[in-house]
N, C-alpha and C positions, 0 to 999 in steps of 0.2 A: 581363459576367460574368468571373470570375477562375478560373484553374486553381490549385488549392491542394494542395500535398503536405505531409502530416502525417507526422512522423518520430519513431520511437521508437529511441533510441540502441542500439548493439550490446550494451552492457554493462548494460542495464536490469535483467537478472536476474543476470548474471555477478558483480555486486558481492557477491552472497550465496553464491557458490560455496565460499568458505572457511569458511562456517558449519559448525558441528559436526553439523548436521542438514541438510546440503545435499541429501540424498536426499528431502527432503519439499518441495522447491521445485516449484511448479506452473509449467507452461508454457501460457499462455493469452493471447489478444489483450487489450491494455489497454483498459479501459472509456473512459479519457479521450479517446483519439484517435477511437474509434468514435462517441462522443457529439458531438464537435466536427464530425466528418464528416457526421453526420446533419443537423445544423443547416445546414451549408454546402449540402448537396444539396437540402434543402427550399427554400433561398433561390435555387436555380437555378445554383449554381456547380458546376464540376467538382472532384472531390476524389479523392485517392488516399491510401493509407496505406503508408508504408515501415516495416515492423516489422523493423528490422535485427537484432534479437536472434535471429531464426530463419534468418538468412542464413549460408551457409558462408563467403562472401567479402563481408562486409557493406559495406565501402567501395566495392568494385567494383560490387556490385549497386546501391548508392546512386548512383554516378556514371552508371551505365547508365540508371537511371530518370530522373534529372535530364535527360539528353540526349534521352530518348524522350518524356517527358511535357512537358518544358519549362514547369514551373510558374511562375506570376507571383509566388507566395508560397510560402515554405518555412517551416512552423511546426514547431518542435522543443520537445518537453516533456522536462524532466529534473529529477532530484533533485540534492542537493548533491554527492555523490561523482562525478556524471556531468557536472559543469559543463565541465571541460576537453574531454571527448569531444564534448559538444554544441557547444562553440566550434569544434572542428575541423570538425564537420559544416556549421556555418554558413560557415566559410571555403571549404570545398569547393563549397558552393552558389554562393557569390560568384565563385569561379574558373570554374565551368562556365557560369553564367548571371549575368553582371555586373549585369544590370538587375533581377534578382529581389529581392524584399523578404524578409529573414530575420526571423522572429518567435520570440522566446523565451517559453516559458510553463512553468507548474509552480511548485512551492513555492519552489525556490531563486531563480528569476527574480523571483517575487513578493516574496521577502524582500530581495533585493539587486538591484534593477533597474538602478541606475547601474553597478555592477560588471559586470553582464551585458552592458550596452551597451559599456562602455569596454574591458573585458578580454576579453569574449567575441566582440566584433565583430558583434553583432546590430544590425539596423536599428531594431527595435521590441521592446518588452517588454509582454506582456499581464500585468496584475496582477490576481489573483483569478480568478473564474470566466470562462471564455473564450468561451462560445458566442456571446453577443451581440456581444462586442467583436471577435472574429475575423470575424464576419459583416460588421461595419461596415468593417473593414480591407479585406476582400475586395470590398466594394461600392465602394471607392475614395474613401471619405470623407476629408476633410482630417484629419490626425492630431490637430491641435489641438482638433478638435471631438469626438473620440472619448474617452469617459470610460474610465478604468481602464487607461491605457497610459503608457509612458515612451519617450522618444526623444531623440536629440541627445547630444552629448558636450561635455565641458568647460563653458564658460560658456553653451553652447546647450542644456544638459541641461534637459529639461522633463518633469514628471509632471502628467498631467491629473487632475482630481478622481476619487475612487473611484467605481466603478460600483455601483449598487445590486444586491444579490443577487437571484437569480431566486426569487420566492416560490412560484409555481405550477410545480412540477416536472413535473406532468402535461402542461404546455404544451410540454415538450421533445419533439422527434421521437424515434422509436426509434433507438438506435445503429445505425450503418451497418456491421453485422457482415458484410454481403455483400462488403465490400471486402477481407476476409481470406480466405486459403486455409486453412480449418480443418484440413486434413490435415497441416499442418506443426506442429501443437501436440500434445504428448503429456506427460501428467503421471504421476508414480509413484503406486502404489496407496496409499502412506502418506498422500498428500494428496488422493486422489480415489477415486471409485468406478468411473467410466466416463470414456472419452475421446471427443471433446475436452471440456475444461472451459471454461465460459464465465463471465466476470465480469459482475456487474451491480451497480447502485446503486439503493437504494430510498429513501434520504434523503441529505441533505447537512448537515454541521455536527455538532458534538459538544457535548453538554450538560454536559461536565466540563472542568476547567481544570488539568490536570496540567502542571507547570512544564517538563517535558522535551519537551513536545509543542507543535505550532504549529497554529493554525487560521486562518492568514492568508488562505487561499483561501475556505473554506466558512463560517468563523465559528462561534460558539457557539449561535446561534439555529437549532435543528434544523428543517429544512424537509423534508417527506415527500411522496413520491408516494402516491396513494390505494391502498388494497389492491387495488381493481379494476385499476388501471393496472399494479401490480406483477405480479399473476397473469397478466394478458394478455401482458405483456412476457416472462414466463417461458415461456409456451406458444409465443410467437413465436420465442424462442431455440431451442426444440426443433425447430421447423419449419425453421430455418436450418441445423441440423446439430449443435448442442450436445447433449451427453448427460448433463452434470453441471453444476450451476450453483452458483457461489460468490458469495455476496452480500458485497460489499466495503465496506459502510458502516462509518463510524467506530463506530457503535453502533446496530445494527438495532432494539434494544429501547428506544431513547430514548423513544418513545411505545409503551408496552407494550400498550395496548389496540389500536392499529393493527397491531402485530406479531401479536397473537392473532387479530385479524380476518383478516389475510392467511393465517395458517395454516388457519383454519376454511374460508376460500374454496378453498384448495388441496385440503383434504380433500373438500369438497363436490364439486369438479370433478375429483376423482381424478387429480391431477397425477401423471404416471407416472415421473418422473425423480428421481434423488437430488439433494439440494442441501445446502449447508453454510454455516456462518458462520465463516470462517477468520480474520477480522480482529479478532475480539474483541467481546464485549458486556461491559457494566459490571455487576458483581454487585449493585449497588444497585438496578438497574432490572428485575430478573427475579424470577419466582416459579415454583412447581411447575406451575401450570396451563399456563404458557407452554411449559415444557420438554416436557410431555406432548403438547401440541398440535403443537409443532414436530416431534416424533418421529413422530406419526401422519401428519403432512403430508409426510413423506419426508426430513426433515433427518436427517443421520447424524453430523454432527460440529459441535461448537461450541467456540469459543475464548474465553478469559478473559484480560484484561489484569491479571495479579496483581501483577507487578513485584517485590514483597518480602513476606516473611512477618513483618515487624517493624513494629508500629504506629507507632513514632516515625519510621521511615524513610518510610512511606507518608504520614504527616502532613507531613513535610518537603518532599514534592514535590506536595502538595495532591491526593493520591490519596484521595478521600473514601470509604474502605472499610476495614473491619477484617478481621484474619485470621479471626475468627469468621464474618463474613458471607461471606467468600471460601469457607470450608469448606462452609458451608450451601449456597451456590449450586452449587459443583462436585458435591457429593453429590447434590443434587436432579437435576442434569443426568445424572449417572451412573446414578442409580436409574431415570431415565426411558428408559434404553437408548441414550443418546447417547455417542459418543466425545467425550472432553474433552481440550482442549489448554490448557496454561497458559503464558503469557508472563512471563518474569522478567527483571530487569536487575541486572547486577553493577556495583558502583561508583556507586550512586546517591549524591546528596549526603547526607552523614552516615554513610555506610556505613563499617564497620570489618570486620576479619577475623571478629570475633565475630558481627556482624549478617549477613554473607554466609553464614556457616555456619548460622545460624538459618534463613535463607531456603532453603538447600538442604535442611535437615531438614524444613521446612514442605512443600516441594514433594514430598518423598518420602512424606509422610504423607497426601497427597491422592489420591483415586482418579482420577488423570490418565492418559489413554491415552498422551499425549505431553507433554513439557515442553521449552520452548525458552528459552535465555538469550541475552542480548546484553550488550555492554559499553556503558555509558552514555556518550553523546556529546552535547555542547551544540550542537545544530544551529542555524543562524542563524534568527532571529525567535522562538525559544523564550525563555521567561522564564529558563530555566537559562542560556542563552547570554548574555543581557544581564547576569545577575548575575555569572557567571564572568568576563566581559570587564571589568566594572566593578571586579572584584577584581584584575585583572591576571593572571589564571590561564589565559588562552588562550595556548597555546604555538605554535600553527601555524594558519594559515588557508589551507593547501594543501588544497583541498576533496577532492582525490583520496584523502586519508588518512581522510576521515570515513566510515568503514565500520563498522557495528555489530559485525562479526565478525572483522575482521582489520585492525588499524590500529596505527600507531605512536602515541606519546603526543602528543595534540593539545591536551590541557588538563591542568592540575595539580589533582588531587583533594586535598581538605583533609586527609584521613587516610591515603590509600593511595598507594603508588607504582604505576606502570602495570603493572609485571611481576606484582604481586600481583593486580591486577584481571584480567589475562589468565589467570593461573594459576587463579583461582576460576571464570572463565568455562569453562575446560576441566573443572575439578573438578566443577562443577555437572552437566554432562552424564554424566561417568563415574559419579558417585554415583547419579544418577537411573536410568540405563539398565542399569547392571551390578549391580543387586541380584538375588540369587537369586529373591526373590519376584516381581519384575517379569519376569525372564527366563522363569520358569515359567509365569506367566499369559500372557505373550506367545507362548510356544511353543504352548500349547493353542489360543489364538486363531488363530494362523497355520495350525495343522493344520485347524481348523474352516473357515477361509476359503480354504484352499489357497494360502497366501502365505508358507510357511516359507522356501523358497529365495530369494524376493525379499528377505526380511528378513536372511537370512544374507549375501547380496550387499551389502545396505545397510550392515551392520556392518563388513564387510571393506573397503568403499570409503571409510570415514571415518577421519580422523586423530583419535584420541581422546586424544592426549597433552595 
């Protein structure tokens, strides 16, 4: 049996601190590492999780854990802007334990496995879903016989055939949340009702094909846990110490009947804790019955991937929704008593100053509790990245700069200079939040909920320029 250390880089959340709404960033253990650890423990391996984002001295704590636990395998999951930090962590593991095997996982490693090996210094890359693959690595199987990995450098570089996706998600063990000290996680009231917040997944995959997104890990064929498994898992999370649950699916309502069944079961069993859908549902998949059931079942907040208020811009990124349908969905959620969050993107393909102004006006016209904008970036493996690269408009592949909220120019937009995109990113938030009508409604909401001083501090802590 193997000892496996699973690592979350220090800046896993820090990359969003320059966001205009950084006060809404949750602090919670990541579902990915807990799920991987659950599989390893079930197979009889030893597993620990190093969540370096909650450490005051992350690299010191990491070195100390390497020396104390002495893992055989160090697995590091990371997104694109964290590539260089993850490579540094792999280098530290090799310096402390020369014989350990370093494994890269996550969307960036899956998208660019060869670069992760050659520039990141990893020994192996897991491509796609990692539970079964990491289990075989821990069991000591020959790399050439393990599906879904990459290894070697130069002329010895090898990619094995892709691993089939896990169809029966109920077969996965419960995430190993017991490996985390939950007292170290605290989220602001804007993003939560109680602490600590726990993340969970109820399905994998997305049934939509937006060009700025990538589904290289989970695919477009949505696979779901049964409603019974979802509810049992939610109750188990309460037993372990979570008090607020955030479902982090790409689209919880991809199977709307399963979503409704889950809500009915939560109502029937009187689930006592608040829960939310913070990563967005697609407006094409929802209806009024679902929103009412979700509210009755304890859901308090739901997010929508709106992106733009202009039909031509939505069509250009294959976002199959109309402004009319967006408005209908948001109004139904609002009428059902749910807080509503809208996600928008500035600088989408085809955007102009005029279309971005229209998106800002559209956001202001919706009954949204919160609105968040980001600057469009062509992340590796997305269709947008492939198109922009083919056009010769990628200006930098320094992945540290690929941050939705604070970045130098990494690609050339066909209509807009980067200063304009950044200006409209800031303008979006100022125009949405500093309306007299919004401030007035927010004031009375804060009085009612006892959160006025918290919101005042949130406003003062942000840079709204």
